[in-house]
N, C-alpha and C positions, 0 to 999 in steps of 0.2 A: 324451465318454470311452467307448474301446469293448469291447460287451459279449462281442462274440464272439473267440475267438482266433486270433490272427495264421497261423497254419497253415490255419485254414478263408478267411481273407479272402484268405491268398497261391494258396491254391486255384481262386478266386473266378477270380482276378483273371486265373490264367494261362488257363483254361477259355475265360472272356469274350472274351480278344484274341487270341487262339488263335481261335474262331469265328468270330468280326472279319472277322480278315484272310480266314477259311475264306469268308468271306461273299464280299470283296472282291475275292478274288483267283477264286472258284470263278464266282460272278456275272460278273465278264471274260471267263472261257475259256467260257465257255456264250454270252454275245455275240457274240464274236469268232465262234466258229461259227456261233451264228443268223443274224450278219447283216454276214458274212465285206465285203462292200462298201461300209458305210454307216457310220465311224467316228462319227457323231453319234448314232446309234439304236444302237449299243454304249455308247456313254457313256450316254447314258438308261437301258438297261437295267441298267448297271452301280448306274447313282446309283440308283437306285429299291429294287432289292435291298439294297444298302448300307443306305439308310437307314432302312426295315425292319426289318432285323435289326437291328443296332443299337439300336432300340426296341424291339424284343423282347429283346436281351441286358439292357437294363439293366433290366428286370422284371424278369429272370431271375434276375440278379446283385448288384442292387444292394440289397435288404435284406441281405447277406453282409456284401461289403466296401466301398460305394458305389458299383461300377464304375465305378472310373476308367478302364482299360485302357488307359490313356498318361499315360505318366511328365511330361508339361507340367502334365498337371490335376493330378497327387499333389503335384507340386514346387508347385505353386501353394499347391493344399493346404496342406503343411508351413508355407511361407514366411507366408502369413495366421493362420495360425493360431497363430502365436508367441506374440504380446500377450496373448491370451486363452486361452491351452494347449489348445485347442483340436485338430481337424486330426491327421492323423499326426504318430509321432513321427520322429528321423532315422531310428531304426532301420527303421520301418514304411516309409516312404518307399523305402532301401534295397530291401528285400523286396519291394515294390509294383514297381521300375522293373526287377527282375531278372527277375520271375514274368512282366509284363509283357512283356517285350523276347524270353526266352525260347517262349512262348508265342505270340507274332507268328512267330519263323523256323519253328515249327509248324503256324501257321495254312498257310501257305504251304506245305510240305510235305504236310498231310493236301490243300490243294486239290491240289492237283499231281497227287498220287498217284489220288484220285478220279476223275480226266478221264485216267487213263490215261498220264500221264507221269514221268520218273525223280524220285525225291522231292525232290532236287534241280537247279531248273533256272538258272542263275544270269541275271541280265538282264542285256541288253542295251541297253535304252529309257535313252538318256540325257536325264538331266531338270537341264541345270547351265547354265542361261541365268539371266542377272541376275532378267529378269521375272518367273519361275517362281519364285524363292525372294523374291523379295516376298508374291508372289501368297503365298508361304506364311506369312508375320509378318502378312498378313492374317486368314488362315484362323486363325489360331490363338490368336491375340489377340482373333478374333472368339469365337471358341468358347470361351474363359475368360470374357469377360465376360456372354455365356448362363447360364452354368452358375453362376457364383458368384449372380450379379443373384436367377435363382431360388432359387437356395438363401436367401441374404439375406432375401428378400420373404418368402419362409415357401411357395413355391411347389414345391419342389423336387421334389414330386408330378407336376410337371407335364413334370420333366424326358425319360423316353422320348421323348415326344411331338417334346419341343423343340427335343433335341439333334439327332433324328434328320434332321426336318425341315433344323433346321439346317447338317447335315455334306451329304444329298441335294440341296440350294439351290447350295450351297459348290463341292459340281462342276462347277457352272455357271458363276457366278460371280467366280471365282477362276482364276487362269492358271495352277497348278499342279493343280488340281482336288483342292484342299484336303487334299492329307495332315493334315498340322495333325499329328502321330503320331510321336514318334520311334525307337517301338517297331515299331507298322506301316512307317514308311518303313524301318527294318532288316528287315521281315518281308518286305517287297515284291521287296528284292534277292535273294530265294531261287525267284525265279518267273519265268521268262522267257518271260509271258505279256501280255496286255492291260495287268494294273496292275502290273505291274515296273517294275521303275528299276534302273538300273546303280550296280554298289558306290560305284564316280568319280562319283557324286553324289548320295550321301549322304552323306557329312558337312556339304553344303552345305545341304541342306533341312534338316537337324537344325540345324546354326546359322541356319538362319533361322526354325524353331521357337522356340530358346531366345528367341532378339530377341523372335517374340510372345507370349511367359513375361512380358518385361520389357517391355513394353509395356503388355498386357493386364492386369499387377497392377500396372502405373504408374493407369492409367485407372479400374478400379476403388479403390484408392485414392482415387483423383479426386471419386467417383460414389457409391462407397458406403465414407465413411470408417470403417467398423465393420464391414467386410467378416467380418472373423478370427471373428467370434462365429456366422459361421455355417457353419464350415471339418468342422463334422464332420455335415454335412447335403448334402455332395459327393459324388455327384451326387445319389445317393436315402441317406437320414437309412440308418445300417446298422443293424438291428435285433435282438433278439435271435429265433434260429430255434432249437429243439430239434431 
């Protein structure tokens, strides 16, 4: 049962997702500026900034909304919590998803403006290869396994460090550089920079992330049959903040 109003939680999801995408896109732009001839160094700079920013944002917004920042996490929370009547309701899931997608687009716009670019610069970076989509399945399933395993085992307090570390590492061990988030994927189509993705590549990534959602929830139910009882503790347990 959520003690905090839905309006406040949606605002937290909007701001958190926006700032996450700002961190991803902004650090990508900065990396390209500082290391223009070294793609490996650019990726390192981008991944480290994203990992630290994500951890900080979970700490900031987790006590209000749970800091999902990701429709896949919210969908898993809704689905796994149905049997125990915990987690998000269908109405809340819809609200979270809209807030996350709109926030992600706003985050790209903010990053573009901070670096003197047009507010919207549609990406031309193609990411349509099949092996990249497989990378998204792996990245998304692994993210869900981590988040819900932490919640089910009573270690949700470790989520800021653990989730940030996972995303930072997944930049490197997945072929897709681990978007693992449909909202972030849509948002990154609005910037023609290092972190961008061409609109034509977005549907394939989102479908792969949906496949990762199915794989991740299936594995969770096999490994943790009662994982749904922890749905209220994802990513961090919301608590009453006055």
